[in-house]
C-alpha positions, 0 to 999 in steps of 0.5 A: 746433314751429318757433321761426321765423315765416314771412311770404311764405316769409321766416323771422324771429324771433318777437322781431322780430314782438313788437318791431314790435307793441311799437313800434306799441302804444307809438306808440298810447300816445304819441299818446293821451298827447299828445292828452290832454296828459299827456306835458307832465308827463313829464320826458323823453318820448323815454325814456318812449317807449323804456320803453314799447317795452321794456315792451310788447315784454316783455309781448307776448313773454310772453303773445302770441307766445312765443319 
């Protein structure tokens, strides 16, 4: 089983795919938090966004695209 993913003949790490999916999931979560105005109760929203990216990337690498 190869440890790389191929996209149009370009090989890249599964962690890169997980990171891109993690960023998109975190962006979606941030938009929902902003829409419902929940983000105003957060002390420092950029840190929460980075934390969401790390959380989603770790969860995706464990369950969706294992490295």
